[in-house]
C-alpha positions as CSV (number, residue, x, y, z in Angstrom):
1,M,0.8,-15.8,-3.0
2,T,3.4,-18.9,-2.0
3,A,2.9,-20.7,1.7
4,S,6.1,-18.6,3.1
5,R,5.0,-15.0,2.4
6,Q,3.0,-14.0,5.3
7,L,-0.1,-12.0,5.3
8,L,-0.9,-8.8,7.1
9,L,-4.3,-7.1,7.5
10,G,-3.6,-3.6,8.8
11,G,-4.5,0.2,9.2
12,E,-2.6,3.4,9.3
13,L,-2.9,5.6,12.1
14,H,-3.9,9.5,11.8
15,N,-0.5,11.4,11.9
16,S,-0.9,12.9,15.3
17,S,-2.2,9.4,16.7
18,A,1.1,8.0,18.2
19,S,2.2,11.3,20.1
20,S,1.3,9.9,23.3
21,P,0.8,7.2,25.4
22,A,-2.5,7.3,25.6
23,S,-3.6,7.8,22.2
24,I,-1.2,4.9,20.9
25,R,-3.0,2.7,23.4
26,E,-6.5,4.0,22.2
27,A,-5.5,4.1,18.7
28,F,-4.1,0.6,18.6
29,R,-7.0,-0.9,20.2
30,R,-9.7,0.7,18.0
31,V,-7.5,-0.6,14.9
32,R,-7.7,-4.0,16.5
33,D,-11.3,-4.2,17.5
34,I,-12.2,-3.1,13.8
35,G,-10.5,-6.5,13.1
36,A,-7.0,-5.5,11.8
37,D,-3.9,-7.7,12.8
38,S,-1.2,-4.9,12.0
39,V,-0.9,-1.1,12.6
40,L,1.1,1.3,10.7
41,A,2.1,4.3,13.2
42,P,4.6,7.2,13.0
43,I,7.5,7.6,15.4
44,S,8.4,11.2,14.9
45,W,11.8,12.5,14.9
46,E,10.9,15.7,16.7
47,T,9.4,13.5,20.1
48,V,12.4,10.9,19.4
49,E,15.2,14.0,19.5
50,P,13.9,16.8,21.1
51,R,17.2,18.6,22.0
52,E,20.2,17.2,19.9
53,G,21.7,13.9,21.2
54,D,18.9,13.7,24.1
55,F,17.0,10.8,23.1
56,D,13.1,10.4,24.2
57,L,12.5,6.5,23.3
58,S,9.2,6.4,25.8
59,L,6.7,6.5,22.6
60,V,8.4,3.8,20.9
61,D,8.0,2.0,24.0
62,A,4.6,2.7,24.3
63,A,4.0,1.4,20.7
64,L,5.8,-1.6,21.5
65,E,3.8,-2.4,24.9
66,A,0.6,-1.9,22.7
67,A,1.3,-3.9,20.2
68,E,2.2,-6.4,22.1
69,S,-0.9,-6.6,24.4
70,E,-3.1,-6.0,21.7
71,G,-2.0,-9.3,19.6
72,L,-0.9,-6.8,16.6
73,R,2.1,-6.5,14.2
74,W,3.7,-2.6,14.3
75,I,5.3,-1.2,11.5
76,P,7.1,1.7,12.5
77,L,6.9,5.0,10.1
78,W,10.0,6.7,10.2
79,F,9.3,10.5,10.2
80,G,12.7,11.9,10.0
81,A,13.7,14.6,7.3
82,W,10.9,14.0,5.0
83,K,7.2,13.6,5.6
84,N,4.6,14.1,2.4
85,G,7.9,15.6,0.7
86,A,8.1,18.6,3.2
87,S,10.5,18.6,6.9
88,T,7.7,19.4,9.3
89,Y,8.4,16.5,11.6
90,V,11.9,17.1,12.2
91,P,13.2,18.5,15.7
92,G,12.9,22.1,16.1
93,W,16.8,22.4,16.5
94,V,17.1,21.4,12.8
95,K,14.4,23.5,11.9
96,R,15.8,26.8,13.3
97,D,19.3,26.1,11.6
98,G,19.1,26.7,7.7
99,A,22.9,27.2,8.2
100,R,23.6,23.5,9.3
101,F,21.0,22.2,7.2
102,P,20.5,24.1,4.4
103,R,16.8,24.2,3.0
104,A,16.1,23.4,-0.7
105,R,15.4,26.5,-2.9
106,S,13.0,27.5,-5.8
107,A,13.5,30.6,-7.8
108,G,15.7,31.6,-4.7
109,T,13.5,31.2,-2.3
110,P,13.9,28.9,0.8
111,M,10.9,26.0,0.9
112,H,9.6,23.7,3.7
113,H,12.1,21.2,2.7
114,V,15.5,20.4,4.2
115,S,17.8,19.6,1.1
116,P,18.5,16.5,0.4
117,F,22.1,17.6,-0.7
118,G,23.3,18.7,2.9
119,E,25.9,16.2,4.3
120,E,24.8,17.2,8.4
121,I,21.3,16.8,7.6
122,T,22.1,12.5,6.5
123,V,24.2,12.4,9.4
124,A,21.6,13.5,11.8
125,D,18.7,11.5,10.4
126,A,21.1,8.5,10.1
127,T,21.8,8.9,14.0
128,A,18.5,9.4,15.1
129,F,16.9,6.2,13.2
130,A,19.8,3.5,14.2
131,R,19.3,4.8,18.0
132,V,15.6,4.2,17.7
133,L,16.0,0.6,15.8
134,A,18.9,-0.3,18.4
135,H,16.1,0.5,20.9
136,V,13.8,-1.7,19.4
137,R,16.3,-4.3,19.5
138,E,17.5,-3.9,23.0
139,S,13.3,-3.8,24.2
140,G,13.2,-7.8,23.3
141,R,10.2,-6.6,21.6
142,A,11.6,-6.4,18.1
143,H,9.2,-9.8,17.0
144,V,6.2,-7.8,16.7
145,I,8.1,-5.7,13.7
146,P,7.6,-7.3,10.5
147,F,9.3,-4.2,8.7
148,V,10.2,-0.5,9.1
149,Q,9.4,2.3,6.2
150,V,11.9,4.7,5.9
151,E,10.9,8.0,5.7
152,N,7.3,9.2,4.2
153,E,6.7,10.1,0.5
154,P,10.3,11.8,0.2
155,G,10.9,14.1,-3.2
156,L,10.5,17.9,-3.6
157,L,7.2,18.7,-3.9
158,G,6.5,22.6,-5.2
159,A,9.5,22.4,-7.8
160,R,11.4,20.3,-10.5
161,R,14.8,20.6,-8.4
162,D,16.4,22.1,-5.7
163,E,18.4,25.1,-6.5
164,S,19.9,25.5,-3.5
165,D,23.2,26.4,-2.8
166,V,24.7,22.9,-1.9
167,A,22.2,21.3,-4.8
168,E,23.5,23.3,-7.4
169,A,27.0,22.3,-6.1
170,H,26.0,18.8,-7.2
171,W,24.4,19.7,-10.5
172,N,27.1,21.4,-11.8
173,R,29.3,18.1,-11.6
174,D,29.1,15.9,-13.7
175,V,26.6,12.5,-13.1
176,P,28.0,10.0,-10.9
177,D,28.6,6.4,-12.7
178,A,26.3,5.0,-10.3
179,V,23.7,6.7,-12.1
180,I,24.3,6.4,-15.5
181,A,25.1,2.6,-15.1
182,A,21.5,2.6,-13.3
183,A,19.8,4.1,-16.7
184,R,21.9,2.0,-19.1
185,D,20.1,-1.2,-17.3
186,G,17.6,0.2,-16.4
187,D,14.1,0.8,-18.6
188,G,11.3,3.5,-18.9
189,R,11.5,7.3,-19.1
190,L,15.1,8.0,-17.8
191,R,16.4,5.2,-19.6
192,S,14.7,7.0,-23.0
193,A,16.1,10.0,-21.7
194,W,19.9,9.0,-21.9
195,V,19.3,6.9,-25.1
196,A,18.1,10.6,-26.9
197,E,21.0,12.3,-25.3
198,G,23.4,10.0,-27.0
199,S,23.6,7.2,-24.2
200,R,26.4,9.0,-22.9
201,T,29.1,7.9,-20.3
202,E,30.1,11.1,-18.8
203,G,28.6,14.8,-18.4
204,S,26.7,17.0,-16.5
205,W,23.1,16.3,-15.8
206,S,21.1,18.1,-18.4
207,E,23.8,16.4,-20.6
208,V,23.4,13.2,-19.7
209,F,19.5,13.0,-19.4
210,G,18.3,16.2,-21.1
211,S,14.5,16.7,-19.9
212,E,14.5,14.3,-17.1
213,A,17.6,15.6,-16.0
214,D,16.1,17.9,-12.9
215,E,13.7,14.8,-11.6
216,A,17.3,12.4,-12.2
217,L,19.2,14.7,-9.9
218,M,16.7,14.9,-7.2
219,T,16.7,10.7,-7.4
220,W,20.0,10.4,-6.7
221,G,20.1,13.1,-3.5
222,Y,17.2,11.6,-1.9
223,A,18.0,7.8,-2.6
224,T,21.7,8.6,-1.2
225,H,20.3,10.4,2.0
226,I,18.0,7.3,2.5
227,E,20.6,4.7,1.5
228,R,22.8,5.9,4.5
229,V,20.1,6.5,6.9
230,A,18.5,2.6,6.2
231,A,22.0,1.0,6.3
232,G,22.9,2.5,9.7
233,G,19.4,1.1,10.9
234,R,19.9,-2.2,9.1
235,A,23.3,-2.6,11.5
236,E,21.8,-2.3,14.6
237,L,18.2,-4.3,13.7
238,N,18.3,-6.6,11.1
239,V,14.7,-5.7,9.2
240,P,13.1,-5.8,6.3
241,L,13.2,-1.5,5.4
242,Y,11.7,0.3,2.7
243,V,10.5,3.3,1.3
244,N,6.5,4.3,0.4
245,A,5.7,7.0,-2.8
246,W,3.3,9.4,-3.5
247,L,2.2,8.8,-7.4
248,D,2.5,10.9,-9.6
249,A,-0.9,11.1,-12.0
250,V,-0.7,9.8,-15.5
251,N,-3.5,11.2,-17.2
252,P,-5.0,14.9,-16.5
253,M,-7.0,15.2,-13.1
254,T,-10.5,16.6,-11.7
255,P,-9.1,19.4,-9.2
256,G,-10.4,17.5,-5.9
257,D,-7.7,14.9,-6.8
258,Q,-4.7,17.5,-6.5
259,L,-4.5,16.7,-2.6
260,V,-4.0,13.3,-3.1
261,A,-2.9,12.8,-7.2
262,G,-0.1,15.9,-6.9
263,G,0.1,16.0,-10.7
264,M,1.6,14.9,-13.9
265,E,4.9,16.5,-13.6
266,P,8.0,16.7,-10.9
267,G,7.0,19.4,-8.2
268,G,3.1,18.3,-8.5
269,Y,3.6,15.3,-7.1
270,P,7.4,14.7,-4.7
271,S,9.8,15.5,-7.3
272,G,12.9,11.7,-7.1
273,G,10.5,10.2,-5.4
274,P,10.3,6.4,-5.6
275,V,7.5,6.6,-7.9
276,P,7.1,3.8,-11.1
277,H,9.2,5.1,-13.8
278,L,11.9,6.0,-10.9
279,L,11.9,2.9,-9.6
280,S,15.0,1.1,-11.2
281,L,17.2,3.9,-10.6
282,W,16.1,3.5,-6.3
283,R,16.6,0.4,-6.6
284,A,20.4,0.1,-7.8
285,L,21.0,3.4,-5.3
286,T,19.3,1.9,-2.4
287,P,20.7,-1.8,-1.6
288,S,19.9,-1.6,2.3
289,I,16.0,-1.1,0.9
290,D,14.2,-4.4,0.6
291,F,10.9,-3.2,-1.3
292,F,9.1,-0.2,-2.4
293,S,5.8,0.5,-2.0
294,P,2.7,2.6,-3.3
295,D,0.4,4.7,-1.0
296,I,-2.8,4.2,-3.7
297,Y,-5.9,6.3,-3.6
298,F,-6.5,7.0,-7.5
299,G,-5.4,5.4,-11.0
300,D,-4.9,2.4,-12.4
301,F,-5.1,0.2,-9.4
302,D,-3.8,-2.9,-11.1
303,A,-0.9,-1.0,-13.1
304,T,0.2,0.4,-10.2
305,C,0.4,-2.8,-8.2
306,R,1.9,-4.5,-11.1
307,A,5.0,-1.9,-11.3
308,Y,5.4,-2.5,-7.6
309,A,5.3,-6.0,-7.5
310,A,7.9,-6.3,-10.5
311,A,10.4,-4.1,-9.1
312,S,10.6,-5.5,-5.5
313,D,9.4,-9.1,-6.1
314,R,6.6,-8.6,-3.8
315,L,3.6,-5.7,-2.8
316,V,2.9,-4.3,0.4
317,V,0.3,-1.2,0.1
318,P,0.8,0.8,3.1
319,E,-1.9,3.7,2.5
320,M,-5.4,3.3,0.9
321,R,-8.3,4.1,0.9
322,R,-10.7,3.8,3.5
323,D,-14.0,3.0,2.1
324,Q,-15.8,0.2,-0.1
325,L,-13.4,1.2,-3.3
326,G,-10.7,0.9,-0.8
327,I,-12.0,-2.6,0.3
328,A,-12.2,-3.4,-3.8
329,H,-9.1,-2.9,-3.8
330,M,-7.7,-5.0,-0.5
331,F,-9.3,-8.0,-2.3
332,R,-8.1,-7.3,-5.5
333,A,-4.4,-6.7,-3.8
334,I,-4.3,-9.7,-2.2
335,G,-5.6,-11.9,-4.8
336,E,-5.0,-11.0,-7.6
337,H,-1.2,-9.3,-7.0
338,G,-0.1,-11.3,-4.3
339,A,0.2,-8.5,-1.7
340,E,1.5,-9.1,2.0
341,L,-0.1,-5.9,3.4
342,V,-3.1,-3.9,2.8
343,A,-3.6,-0.9,4.7
344,P,-6.7,1.9,4.7
345,F,-5.2,5.1,6.1
346,G,-6.7,6.4,9.1
347,L,-8.4,3.2,10.7
348,D,-8.4,4.6,14.2
349,S,-11.4,7.6,13.4
350,L,-13.1,5.1,12.0
351,H,-16.4,4.8,14.5
352,A,-19.8,3.1,14.7
353,G,-22.7,4.2,12.9
354,A,-20.0,6.1,10.2
355,P,-19.9,5.4,6.3
356,D,-18.6,1.8,5.8
357,Y,-18.0,1.0,9.1
358,D,-20.2,-2.2,8.7
359,E,-18.8,-3.4,5.3
360,I,-15.1,-2.5,6.6
361,V,-15.4,-4.6,9.7
362,D,-17.1,-7.5,7.6
363,A,-13.6,-7.5,4.9
364,Y,-11.3,-7.7,7.8
365,G,-13.6,-10.2,9.3
366,L,-13.6,-12.3,5.7
367,L,-9.8,-11.6,4.6
368,S,-8.7,-12.8,8.1
369,A,-11.5,-15.9,8.1
370,M,-9.4,-17.0,3.8
371,R,-6.1,-16.1,5.6
372,E,-5.0,-19.6,5.5
373,T,-6.6,-20.5,2.6
374,I,-5.4,-17.6,0.4
375,A,-1.8,-18.3,2.0
376,T,-1.5,-21.6,1.0
377,A,-2.9,-21.5,-2.5
378,R,-0.6,-21.7,-5.4
379,P,-0.3,-18.2,-7.1
380,E,-2.2,-19.1,-10.2
381,G,-4.6,-20.8,-7.9
382,I,-6.2,-17.2,-6.9
383,R,-8.0,-14.5,-8.1
384,G,-9.2,-11.4,-6.3
385,F,-11.9,-9.4,-8.2
386,F,-13.9,-6.6,-8.4
387,V,-17.5,-5.3,-10.2
388,D,-18.3,-1.8,-9.9
389,R,-21.2,0.7,-11.9
390,A,-18.3,1.7,-14.6
391,N,-17.7,-2.1,-15.1
392,P,-20.1,-4.2,-14.2
393,V,-19.0,-7.7,-15.4
394,T,-16.0,-9.0,-15.0
395,L,-14.5,-12.7,-16.1
396,V,-12.8,-14.9,-13.7
397,T,-10.7,-17.8,-14.5
398,I,-10.0,-20.2,-11.9
399,G,-9.9,-24.3,-11.5
400,G,-10.6,-24.4,-15.2
401,V,-13.8,-22.9,-14.4
402,D,-14.7,-19.9,-16.2
403,L,-17.0,-17.6,-14.2
404,V,-18.6,-14.2,-14.7
405,A,-18.8,-12.0,-11.3
406,S,-21.4,-9.2,-12.0
407,L,-23.7,-6.7,-10.4
408,D,-26.2,-8.1,-12.5
409,D,-30.4,-7.8,-11.2
410,P,-32.3,-8.6,-13.8
411,H,-35.7,-9.0,-11.8
412,G,-34.9,-5.6,-9.9
413,M,-35.2,-7.0,-6.1
414,L,-32.0,-7.9,-5.2
415,D,-29.7,-4.2,-5.8
416,E,-26.3,-5.3,-4.7
417,G,-25.6,-1.5,-4.4
418,E,-22.5,0.2,-6.9
419,I,-19.2,-2.3,-6.1
420,G,-18.7,-5.8,-5.6
421,Y,-15.3,-7.6,-4.5
422,G,-14.0,-10.8,-3.7
423,I,-11.6,-13.7,-3.5
424,A,-12.0,-16.9,-5.4
425,V,-9.3,-20.1,-4.2
426,D,-8.9,-23.0,-6.2
427,L,-9.0,-25.7,-3.8
428,E,-8.3,-28.6,-6.4
429,G,-11.7,-30.1,-7.4
430,S,-14.0,-26.8,-5.5
431,L,-13.6,-23.1,-5.1
432,R,-13.9,-21.2,-1.9
433,V,-14.7,-17.9,-2.7
434,A,-15.1,-15.0,-0.1
435,G,-16.7,-11.4,-1.4
436,R,-19.9,-9.3,-1.2
437,G,-22.4,-7.3,-3.3
438,F,-21.9,-9.5,-6.9
439,L,-23.6,-12.5,-8.4
440,L,-21.4,-15.2,-9.6
441,Q,-22.6,-17.8,-12.4
442,P,-20.4,-20.0,-14.8
443,A,-19.9,-18.3,-18.2
444,E,-21.5,-19.6,-21.2
445,T,-18.7,-22.2,-22.9
446,T,-19.0,-25.1,-24.7
447,G,-20.6,-27.2,-23.4
448,Y,-22.7,-26.7,-20.3
449,V,-21.4,-26.2,-16.7
450,G,-23.3,-26.1,-13.4
451,L,-23.5,-26.2,-9.8
452,A,-23.1,-29.2,-8.2
453,S,-22.9,-27.5,-4.8
454,V,-22.8,-24.7,-2.5
455,I,-21.9,-24.8,1.1
456,E,-22.0,-21.7,2.6
457,R,-19.2,-21.0,5.5
458,T,-18.9,-19.6,9.0
459,R,-16.0,-17.9,9.4
460,Q,-14.2,-20.7,11.2
461,L,-14.6,-22.4,7.8
462,G,-17.5,-24.8,9.6
463,V,-20.7,-25.6,7.5
464,H,-23.3,-23.0,8.2
465,R,-26.1,-24.1,5.2
466,V,-25.9,-25.9,2.5
467,L,-27.8,-23.9,-0.2
468,N,-29.9,-24.7,-3.1
469,G,-33.2,-23.6,-5.0
470,D,-34.0,-19.7,-4.4
471,E,-30.8,-19.4,-2.9
472,V,-28.4,-20.5,-6.1
473,G,-31.0,-19.1,-8.2
474,G,-32.3,-23.0,-9.1
475,G,-28.4,-23.8,-9.9
476,S,-27.6,-20.6,-12.3
477,G,-25.3,-18.8,-9.7
478,V,-24.7,-17.9,-6.5
479,R,-25.3,-14.3,-4.9
480,F,-22.9,-13.1,-2.3
481,H,-25.0,-10.5,-1.0
482,R,-23.7,-7.4,0.9
483,L,-24.9,-6.8,4.4
484,Y,-28.2,-7.9,5.3
485,S,-30.6,-5.1,5.6
486,G,-33.9,-6.6,4.5
487,R,-33.5,-6.7,0.8
488,G,-35.6,-8.7,-1.0
489,Q,-38.8,-8.7,0.9
490,G,-41.8,-8.9,-1.4
491,V,-44.8,-11.1,-2.2
492,V,-42.5,-14.1,-2.6
493,P,-39.2,-12.7,-0.3
494,F,-35.4,-13.7,-1.1
495,D,-33.1,-14.8,1.7
496,T,-30.3,-11.9,1.6
497,R,-28.6,-13.1,4.9
498,F,-25.1,-14.8,4.0
499,T,-22.2,-15.1,5.6
500,G,-20.0,-13.9,2.6
501,I,-17.8,-17.2,2.2
502,A,-18.8,-20.2,0.4
503,D,-17.4,-23.2,-1.3
504,L,-18.5,-24.4,-4.3
505,E,-18.3,-27.4,-7.1
506,F,-19.0,-27.8,-10.4
507,F,-20.2,-30.3,-12.9
508,R,-20.1,-30.1,-16.8
509,F,-20.7,-32.3,-19.9
510,E,-20.6,-31.7,-23.3
C-alpha cells in the first residue's frame, strides 16, 4: 500500500437498516461505536422514486447528515434494477408493468428479474441514479462519500441465460465487435472458448463462444446497462464508482454453502456478473466503472483478492464475514493485498455479549491504531497473515527476518484458540506487529536470530511495557495473546494481558 491510498475500516448495514431516518441514525451510530470509520448503506430505488418522476431524497439527506454527525464516510449502495441478482428494490410502478419493463424468462417462465436488455429499464434506472448523485452534489456533503456502488451483485440468478423476447433478439444477432475484441485481448475462460471456436471475428453468440455463449451474452447485457447508469451518474458527481460480485464457487460445496456461494455453474451464481473469469470483459464494456469488488464469504480468499486487485489495480472488499475468520480476513486483505476497504456485513446488528463482539471491537481498535503505520509502509514492507487449526503455522518474511507465526502451545497452558491473525510492518530497523492469538518466533535459519527488544504499545502507540523474561519466553518469541480472560493462572501464573501491538527488534550472529 502506498501513502496516497486511503484505508477505510467499514461496516455494511443490513438491507433494511437505511429505510427510515430513525433507523439510519441508530445504525450509523452503532457502526461508529463498534469502531468502524465508514458505513456501507443502501439507497433503494423504490424509496427514491415511489411514483415515476416524483423523487423523494429525504433518506439520502438523512444518511448524509448521520454520516457527517457521526464522523463516518458513507459508501452508498445503489439498489436499483438488481440486488443480489433479483429486482426486488425496483419501484412498484416498475414491478407492475411487464410490458415496459420485460422480465427475464427461463423455459418460458417469467423470473423475478427485470431483463437487462429492455431499453426502458436502462433509461429509468439511469435517470434515478443520476438524480440521486445530483442531489448529493447539491447537498454540499459529497465529501463524506469516498465511492459509490452501482447496483448490487448483478447477474441472472436461477438460469444460465435470459430467454425473454428482448434477450432472444440479441441472442440471434451477431456478437458486438467490442465483445470479440475484449475476448481477443483478455484472458481466462472466455478467451479460451473464443479460441476453441476458431477465433472468429464475427458470428452469433453460440458460434463465437460455444459453451461460454450464455454467460457472455448476459455479461454484455448487464455491463452495457450498468455502463449507461454509471456514465449518467458520473456526469452529475465525479466520484469513483464500482460494481460488486456474488462470487462463483470453484469447488464443490456443502449444502449450507449454497446460501452465500451460489454454485459452480452460471445461474447457481448470478450469470454474467463480474466474477473473476469475466472481469476482462466487464473492464472493456464499462469504462465509467473504476473498479470491481468481491463479496467474500467462502473459497480461496487470497486467490480472490489477487484476481480483483489485478483487474482494477486496487482492492476493496465491501462485504465479508462477521466472525473471527472475517477478522483474520480483514488483517490479511489489508496487510497482504493492500485493501483500501474491508467491511463485515451486518455490523449494525452486532451487540455487546454476542459471539465475537469483543474480538470485532478489538480488531477495529488494533487496525485503527495501525492506520498511519500501514498507510506509510512500502508495499514490500507489510505482511498480513493468519493461522488456524487447519494451517497452524505460517512463515512471515519481512524486514530481512524470517519469522514463524503459529498456534503453538507446547505446554498446554496458553491455548490461544482456533485462529490467530496479524499485520507486520517493517519500520526499517524494527517491526511493528499487531494482532491476536499467535506465537511469533524467529525461524530456524543459518546463524542465530534473537529478540533484542520488545516494546508493547498502547493504542496511541505510546510505550505500555518493555517486555522481557517470561513475557517473551526467555527471548524465544512473543505471544500475541487473544483478549484476556484469565488464562494461564496455574501454580506459576503466566501474564496473558496484552494490548495487541508491539515493536520488535532483532539481533543476529553467524
